[in-house]
Residue frames relative to the residue before (quaternion, step in Angstrom):
aa qw qx qy qz dx dy dz
M 1.0000 0.0000 0.0000 0.0000 0.00 0.00 0.00
R 0.0548 -0.7763 0.6263 0.0467 3.59 -1.04 0.75
V 0.3715 -0.7077 0.5843 0.1404 3.50 -1.32 0.69
I 0.1062 -0.7552 0.6444 0.0554 3.54 -0.92 1.00
H 0.2030 -0.7714 0.5881 0.1338 3.54 -0.78 1.01
S 0.1609 -0.8434 0.5062 0.0808 3.52 -0.10 1.30
S 0.7296 -0.0197 -0.0494 0.6818 3.58 1.44 -0.14
A 0.7386 -0.4240 0.2944 0.4336 3.52 -1.31 0.10
N 0.8004 0.2775 -0.1548 0.5083 3.54 0.99 -0.69
T 0.6872 0.4499 -0.2974 0.4866 3.65 1.13 0.07
H 0.0943 -0.7876 0.6089 -0.0028 3.57 -0.84 1.10
I 0.1142 -0.7694 0.6263 0.0525 3.57 -0.90 0.98
L 0.2189 -0.7907 0.5674 0.0698 3.49 -0.80 1.17
L 0.0029 0.7988 -0.6002 0.0409 3.61 -0.90 0.98
P 0.5434 -0.5711 0.4821 0.3823 3.60 -1.18 0.39
D 0.6397 -0.5689 0.3560 0.3748 3.57 -1.10 0.62
N 0.7577 0.4098 -0.2155 0.4599 3.56 1.07 -0.66
S 0.3983 0.7407 -0.4414 0.3128 3.55 1.40 0.11
S 0.1104 -0.7710 0.6254 0.0468 3.51 -1.20 0.87
L 0.4184 0.7314 -0.4463 0.3013 3.51 1.33 0.13
P 0.4077 -0.7169 0.5047 0.2552 3.71 -0.91 0.81
V 0.0473 0.8516 -0.5198 0.0494 3.54 0.60 1.15
E 0.0367 -0.7972 0.6025 -0.0085 3.56 -0.90 0.95
E 0.7313 -0.4259 0.2927 0.4451 3.61 -1.19 0.25
N 0.6993 0.4861 -0.3119 0.4212 3.63 0.85 -0.84
W 0.4616 0.6757 -0.4424 0.3669 3.61 1.24 -0.01
F 0.7244 0.4234 -0.2401 0.4883 3.54 1.23 -0.58
E 0.5830 0.5296 -0.3959 0.4721 3.60 1.15 0.45
P 0.4535 -0.6944 0.4720 0.2989 3.66 -0.50 1.13
S 0.6318 0.5634 -0.3572 0.3947 3.66 0.88 -0.92
Y 0.5742 0.5849 -0.3758 0.4325 3.62 1.04 -0.67
W 0.7247 0.4232 -0.2383 0.4888 3.57 0.85 -0.93
Q 0.6079 0.5564 -0.3449 0.4492 3.55 1.02 -0.70
Q 0.6541 0.5176 -0.3210 0.4487 3.63 0.95 -0.81
Q 0.7424 0.3774 -0.2363 0.5006 3.56 1.14 -0.46
N 0.4309 -0.7284 0.4172 0.3312 3.51 1.44 0.25
K 0.4814 0.6801 -0.4296 0.3482 3.56 1.01 0.85
V 0.4715 0.5929 -0.4832 0.4390 3.47 1.27 0.53
V 0.1283 -0.8472 0.5152 0.0166 3.61 -0.31 1.28
G 0.8212 -0.0344 -0.0087 0.5695 3.58 1.31 0.15
E 0.1324 -0.7729 0.6158 0.0763 3.56 -1.21 0.45
K 0.0918 -0.7916 0.6026 0.0432 3.46 -1.19 0.68
K 0.2549 -0.7743 0.5644 0.1299 3.54 -0.67 1.14
G 0.0905 0.7248 -0.6792 0.0726 3.47 -1.19 0.85
R 0.7647 -0.1886 0.1856 0.5876 3.50 -0.81 -0.98
A 0.7452 0.0788 -0.0679 0.6587 3.52 1.29 -0.40
K 0.5108 -0.6577 0.4752 0.2842 3.56 -1.15 0.70
T 0.1074 -0.7820 0.6057 0.1003 3.61 -0.91 0.80
Y 0.2490 -0.7841 0.5501 0.1431 3.60 -1.03 0.66
F 0.2531 -0.7495 0.5907 0.1588 3.51 -1.06 0.82
L 0.1662 -0.8459 0.5067 -0.0135 3.47 -0.61 1.25
N 0.3701 -0.6953 0.5767 0.2170 3.60 -1.03 0.81
L 0.0379 -0.8067 0.5896 -0.0095 3.59 -0.30 1.41
G 0.7149 -0.4260 0.2755 0.4812 3.63 1.06 0.35
E 0.8420 0.0441 -0.0057 0.5377 3.54 -0.04 -1.25
Q 0.7803 0.1745 -0.1042 0.5914 3.63 1.32 -0.18
I 0.4265 -0.6739 0.5456 0.2574 3.46 -1.36 0.38
G 0.1721 -0.8170 0.5393 0.1096 3.58 -0.66 0.99
V 0.2582 -0.7404 0.5923 0.1854 3.62 -1.12 0.41
L 0.1625 -0.8050 0.5679 0.0545 3.54 -0.61 1.18
R 0.0216 0.8041 -0.5915 0.0557 3.55 -0.79 1.06
H 0.2793 -0.7371 0.5962 0.1523 3.48 -1.01 0.93
Y 0.4036 -0.7185 0.4952 0.2749 3.58 -1.03 0.71
W 0.0741 -0.7988 0.5960 -0.0360 3.58 -0.81 1.23
R 0.4230 -0.6756 0.5346 0.2808 3.57 -0.98 0.65
G 0.2775 -0.7494 0.5675 0.1981 3.54 -1.19 0.61
G 0.7320 0.4855 -0.2883 0.3813 3.53 -1.30 -0.28
L 0.8001 -0.3048 0.2493 0.4525 3.48 -1.25 -0.52
V 0.6398 0.5291 -0.3151 0.4598 3.46 1.21 -0.76
G 0.5894 0.5743 -0.3399 0.4552 3.52 1.17 -0.62
K 0.6212 0.5340 -0.3734 0.4353 3.66 0.99 -0.51
V 0.7228 0.4282 -0.2420 0.4854 3.55 1.16 -0.46
L 0.7886 0.3080 -0.1121 0.5203 3.47 0.77 -1.14
S 0.2579 -0.8111 0.4954 0.1738 3.70 1.17 -0.26
D 0.8137 -0.1870 0.1532 0.5287 3.65 -0.16 -1.23
Q 0.5127 0.6623 -0.4108 0.3601 3.67 1.16 0.35
Y 0.0313 -0.7908 0.6112 -0.0013 3.56 -0.98 0.97
L 0.5605 -0.6066 0.4471 0.3434 3.52 -1.14 0.65
F 0.2558 -0.7712 0.5657 0.1405 3.63 -0.87 0.94
S 0.0382 -0.7617 0.6453 0.0435 3.59 -0.89 0.82
R 0.7223 -0.2796 0.1430 0.6162 3.62 0.91 -0.98
L 0.7328 -0.4826 0.2675 0.3982 3.52 -1.15 0.51
E 0.6514 0.5165 -0.2909 0.4736 3.56 0.95 -1.03
N 0.7034 0.4604 -0.3122 0.4423 3.68 0.92 -0.40
T 0.5495 0.6374 -0.4180 0.3420 3.60 1.17 -0.11
R 0.5980 -0.5732 0.4172 0.3739 3.68 -1.04 0.70
T 0.6421 0.5247 -0.3535 0.4329 3.61 0.96 -0.67
Y 0.6460 0.4977 -0.3081 0.4899 3.61 0.85 -0.95
Q 0.6995 0.4983 -0.2822 0.4274 3.60 0.74 -0.98
E 0.6857 0.4675 -0.3006 0.4700 3.55 0.94 -0.75
F 0.6283 0.5477 -0.2994 0.4642 3.53 1.16 -0.79
Q 0.6275 0.5299 -0.2883 0.4923 3.52 1.07 -0.86
L 0.6725 0.5129 -0.2705 0.4599 3.55 0.88 -1.02
L 0.6418 0.5072 -0.3083 0.4856 3.62 0.93 -0.81
T 0.6474 0.4806 -0.3321 0.4895 3.58 0.99 -0.80
Q 0.6506 0.4731 -0.3635 0.4699 3.70 0.85 -0.62
L 0.6386 0.5531 -0.3339 0.4180 3.63 0.88 -0.88
E 0.6579 0.5078 -0.2981 0.4695 3.50 1.04 -1.07
E 0.6281 0.5318 -0.3224 0.4677 3.66 0.98 -0.85
L 0.6716 0.4974 -0.2908 0.4657 3.58 1.05 -0.64
G 0.4811 -0.7017 0.3902 0.3519 3.49 1.34 -0.31
L 0.4231 0.7068 -0.4591 0.3325 3.54 1.36 0.38
P 0.4954 -0.6906 0.4465 0.2798 3.56 -1.02 0.72
V 0.1615 0.7685 -0.5788 0.2201 3.54 -0.13 1.54
S 0.5448 -0.5273 0.4893 0.4310 3.53 -1.20 -0.07
K 0.4098 -0.7401 0.4665 0.2582 3.55 -0.68 1.10
P 0.4404 -0.7045 0.4831 0.2763 3.58 -0.90 0.97
I 0.2127 -0.7986 0.5552 0.0939 3.59 -0.87 0.90
A 0.7385 -0.2385 0.1782 0.6050 3.57 0.90 -0.92
A 0.0974 -0.7621 0.6377 0.0556 3.52 -1.39 0.36
K 0.1396 -0.7896 0.5905 0.0915 3.63 -1.16 0.50
V 0.1358 -0.7214 0.6761 0.0634 3.56 -1.10 0.86
Q 0.0529 -0.7756 0.6290 -0.0081 3.56 -0.67 1.06
R 0.1608 -0.8144 0.5564 0.0359 3.51 -0.55 1.30
S 0.0059 -0.7818 0.6233 -0.0157 3.55 -1.11 0.79
G 0.7793 -0.1640 0.0369 0.6037 3.60 0.10 1.26
L 0.8280 -0.1856 0.1798 0.4976 3.54 -0.70 -1.21
I 0.6723 0.4518 -0.2966 0.5060 3.55 1.21 0.06
Y 0.0969 -0.7741 0.6179 0.0977 3.51 -1.46 0.15
R 0.2289 -0.7479 0.6080 0.1362 3.49 -1.29 0.41
G 0.1458 -0.8458 0.5097 0.0606 3.60 -0.88 0.62
D 0.1257 -0.7556 0.6409 0.0501 3.55 -1.29 0.57
L 0.0786 -0.7861 0.6124 0.0283 3.53 -1.18 0.64
I 0.0852 -0.7715 0.6270 0.0662 3.54 -1.08 0.84
T 0.0042 -0.8055 0.5924 -0.0143 3.57 -0.75 1.03
E 0.5565 -0.5817 0.4404 0.3975 3.67 -1.13 0.27
A 0.4870 -0.6718 0.4929 0.2619 3.50 -0.98 0.97
V 0.4282 -0.6434 0.5632 0.2923 3.59 -1.20 0.61
T 0.4567 -0.7035 0.4685 0.2774 3.59 -0.62 1.15
G 0.8800 0.0669 -0.0649 0.4657 3.49 -0.97 1.01
A 0.1861 0.8679 -0.4466 0.1125 3.46 1.38 0.45
Q 0.0726 0.7293 -0.6798 0.0269 3.47 -1.18 0.81
S 0.3584 -0.7243 0.5394 0.2366 3.61 -0.77 0.95
V 0.6652 -0.4646 0.4060 0.4205 3.58 -1.33 0.19
L 0.6033 0.5697 -0.3169 0.4595 3.53 1.19 -0.78
D 0.6604 0.5198 -0.2947 0.4549 3.51 0.86 -1.17
K 0.7076 0.4833 -0.2854 0.4293 3.63 0.89 -0.86
L 0.6692 0.5031 -0.2954 0.4602 3.51 0.98 -0.94
K 0.6011 0.5250 -0.4031 0.4479 3.68 1.08 -0.31
Q 0.7269 0.4300 -0.2440 0.4767 3.59 1.17 -0.42
T 0.7971 -0.1170 0.1575 0.5711 3.61 0.89 -0.94
P 0.6027 -0.5483 0.4223 0.3971 3.58 -1.19 0.45
L 0.4957 -0.6075 0.5053 0.3605 3.67 -1.16 0.50
T 0.4798 -0.6518 0.5180 0.2770 3.46 -1.16 0.63
E 0.6597 -0.4814 0.3607 0.4504 3.64 -1.23 0.30
T 0.6392 0.5339 -0.3263 0.4472 3.60 0.96 -0.92
E 0.6445 0.5139 -0.3176 0.4687 3.63 0.99 -0.89
W 0.6697 0.4895 -0.3249 0.4542 3.63 0.84 -0.87
Q 0.6515 0.5235 -0.3224 0.4445 3.55 1.00 -0.88
A 0.6819 0.4808 -0.3050 0.4593 3.58 0.91 -0.95
T 0.6003 0.5529 -0.3394 0.4678 3.65 1.16 -0.51
A 0.6786 0.5005 -0.2604 0.4703 3.50 0.91 -1.07
E 0.6707 0.4917 -0.2772 0.4812 3.59 0.91 -1.01
T 0.6713 0.4885 -0.3279 0.4507 3.70 0.87 -0.77
L 0.6449 0.5248 -0.3243 0.4512 3.55 0.98 -0.88
A 0.6548 0.5295 -0.2828 0.4593 3.55 0.95 -0.92
R 0.6337 0.5479 -0.3182 0.4438 3.50 1.10 -0.86
F 0.6424 0.5122 -0.2953 0.4876 3.63 1.06 -0.82
H 0.6887 0.4859 -0.2636 0.4692 3.58 0.97 -0.90
N 0.6291 0.5222 -0.3560 0.4525 3.53 1.03 -0.64
T 0.6636 0.5059 -0.2946 0.4657 3.52 1.22 -0.68
G 0.5199 -0.6439 0.3985 0.3953 3.61 1.34 -0.35
V 0.4442 0.6999 -0.4658 0.3095 3.57 1.18 0.30
F 0.2256 -0.7562 0.6099 0.0728 3.52 -0.90 1.21
H 0.1097 -0.7641 0.6304 0.0824 3.67 -0.63 0.95
A 0.3714 -0.7802 0.4630 0.1974 3.63 -0.57 1.11
D 0.7934 0.1465 -0.1104 0.5804 3.57 1.17 -0.28
L 0.0739 0.8215 -0.5595 0.0813 3.58 0.59 1.16
N 0.2219 0.7396 -0.5991 0.2119 3.60 -0.54 1.20
I 0.6829 -0.5384 0.3332 0.3643 3.51 -1.38 0.42
N 0.5510 0.5594 -0.4202 0.4550 3.68 1.19 0.11
N 0.7289 0.4506 -0.2151 0.4684 3.52 1.12 -0.67
I 0.6175 0.4839 -0.3433 0.5164 3.55 1.28 0.23
L 0.0561 -0.8546 0.5151 -0.0349 3.60 -0.28 1.22
F 0.2247 -0.7018 0.6527 0.1759 3.57 -1.26 0.51
D 0.2838 -0.7327 0.5754 0.2267 3.57 -0.95 0.87
D 0.7364 -0.4638 0.2694 0.4124 3.58 -1.27 0.02
H 0.6419 0.4739 -0.3229 0.5091 3.54 1.40 0.18
G 0.5706 -0.6016 0.3641 0.4242 3.56 1.36 -0.10
K 0.4667 0.6556 -0.4718 0.3602 3.56 1.25 0.03
V 0.3751 -0.7299 0.5392 0.1890 3.61 -1.18 0.81
F 0.0855 -0.7806 0.6190 0.0094 3.47 -1.03 1.00
L 0.1976 -0.7283 0.6207 0.2128 3.61 -1.20 0.42
I 0.1427 -0.7866 0.5992 0.0436 3.55 -1.05 0.82
D 0.7873 0.3751 -0.2607 0.4140 3.52 -1.48 0.14
F 0.1357 0.8265 -0.5285 0.1383 3.66 0.41 1.17
D 0.2697 0.7550 -0.5631 0.2005 3.62 1.03 0.46
R 0.8368 0.1254 -0.1564 0.5095 3.57 -0.85 1.05
G 0.4687 0.6599 -0.4518 0.3750 3.58 1.28 0.28
E 0.0235 -0.7958 0.6049 0.0167 3.48 -1.31 0.25
I 0.4181 -0.6475 0.5640 0.2964 3.52 -1.35 0.26
R 0.0609 -0.7968 0.6007 -0.0252 3.60 -0.75 1.14
K 0.6004 -0.4769 0.4503 0.4576 3.53 -1.28 -0.19
P 0.5099 -0.6723 0.4314 0.3193 3.59 -0.53 1.05
S 0.1238 0.7926 -0.5868 0.1100 3.61 -0.92 0.99
Q 0.6483 -0.5248 0.4001 0.3798 3.52 -1.25 0.53
Q 0.6665 0.5416 -0.3059 0.4110 3.48 0.97 -0.92
T 0.6256 0.4966 -0.3322 0.5017 3.59 1.01 -0.80
V 0.6594 0.5047 -0.3389 0.4423 3.63 0.77 -0.79
E 0.6594 0.5179 -0.2944 0.4586 3.55 0.83 -0.94
N 0.6631 0.4793 -0.3182 0.4788 3.59 0.83 -0.96
N 0.6476 0.5077 -0.3288 0.4634 3.72 0.85 -0.80
M 0.7420 0.4359 -0.2584 0.4388 3.56 0.63 -1.03
T 0.5822 0.5581 -0.3581 0.4705 3.61 1.13 -0.61
R 0.6440 0.5062 -0.3122 0.4812 3.56 0.99 -0.94
L 0.6573 0.5284 -0.3201 0.4317 3.54 0.94 -0.87
K 0.6470 0.5137 -0.3137 0.4680 3.56 0.94 -0.93
R 0.6241 0.5346 -0.3466 0.4523 3.66 0.94 -0.75
S 0.6352 0.5210 -0.3366 0.4603 3.63 0.96 -0.77
F 0.6118 0.5398 -0.3422 0.4660 3.69 1.02 -0.77
I 0.7062 0.4772 -0.2659 0.4503 3.53 0.87 -1.06
K 0.6123 0.5651 -0.3285 0.4449 3.56 1.12 -0.75
E 0.7114 0.4579 -0.2612 0.4648 3.48 0.90 -0.93
L 0.5937 0.5528 -0.3624 0.4590 3.49 1.16 -0.65
N 0.7219 0.4264 -0.2672 0.4750 3.63 0.93 -0.70
R 0.6615 0.5078 -0.3077 0.4580 3.54 1.25 -0.37
N 0.7702 0.3836 -0.1440 0.4888 3.65 1.04 -0.83
T 0.3861 -0.7320 0.5052 0.2446 3.55 -0.70 1.04
E 0.7214 0.2607 -0.1846 0.6145 3.63 1.20 -0.58
F 0.2974 0.7215 -0.5627 0.2728 3.54 -0.37 1.33
Y 0.2086 -0.8422 0.4928 0.0657 3.56 -0.30 1.31
W 0.5441 0.5265 -0.4398 0.4831 3.51 0.56 1.38
R 0.0723 -0.7719 0.6298 0.0481 3.51 -1.09 0.69
E 0.6508 -0.5658 0.3558 0.3602 3.53 -1.17 0.88
S 0.5999 0.5944 -0.3492 0.4061 3.59 1.05 -0.67
E 0.6244 0.5587 -0.3350 0.4310 3.63 1.20 -0.45
W 0.5166 0.6730 -0.4250 0.3156 3.62 1.17 -0.43
D 0.6454 0.5499 -0.3477 0.4001 3.61 0.72 -0.84
K 0.6667 0.4897 -0.2894 0.4816 3.55 0.95 -0.91
F 0.6476 0.4794 -0.3338 0.4893 3.66 0.94 -0.75
Y 0.6957 0.4900 -0.3230 0.4142 3.56 0.82 -0.89
A 0.6096 0.5535 -0.3340 0.4588 3.56 1.16 -0.61
L 0.6117 0.5446 -0.3095 0.4830 3.49 1.19 -0.81
Y 0.6453 0.5392 -0.2768 0.4650 3.52 0.96 -0.98
R 0.6977 0.4621 -0.2781 0.4716 3.61 0.96 -0.92
S 0.5691 0.5934 -0.3844 0.4197 3.57 1.16 -0.36
F 0.7097 0.4362 -0.2410 0.4979 3.55 1.20 -0.58
L 0.5822 0.6149 -0.3582 0.3932 3.55 1.35 -0.42
K 0.2285 -0.7920 0.5578 0.0966 3.60 -0.96 0.89
I 0.4998 0.6524 -0.4568 0.3404 3.66 1.09 0.19
């Protein structure tokens, strides 16, 4: 990973092998809208933009705070040094996970914009082709045995490597158009020594997200009684 200082207070992060002509305006949705290169948008806690970058589709995400703090500070974080920013840490982690051959969205570029003691951040990753989240699928139809197995095996693969996902939920588990499973959104994630505690924390959080969406959606093809079967399948792939 390399850092380009486009100004005294602006840092752009790129993979070592990147040849893209990334500039500050790449992180402004209006720049892409003016060129008619915004090919999609997705609303969640924060809006993400899908960008036509030529040979690939990029996903632009701005860092926003959540919870009560977010109502006051919105997108502002305390700056100590570049390496401590959530933007830098997520970009670095994605780079490591890609090098390990794990199925994640490839990092394309990131920006840290400092203003005094605060900073704001943006991240561009490569879109997963034909992506559908587990949530998207379960709103339409039950997952197949093959899909459940692919999901269980992929989660175990990450956990066997010691990857801790800070917000593992069924929005962040994606299938591509060939049925391969990806994990996305590694803000505050890290690689730790694999442990039963990390595994249990991640999987408990995942189960809560299934139950949350079951209670929220009138059409949702999953029942809580299915969890034990899925968890047993996941454990069969776990090596911890």
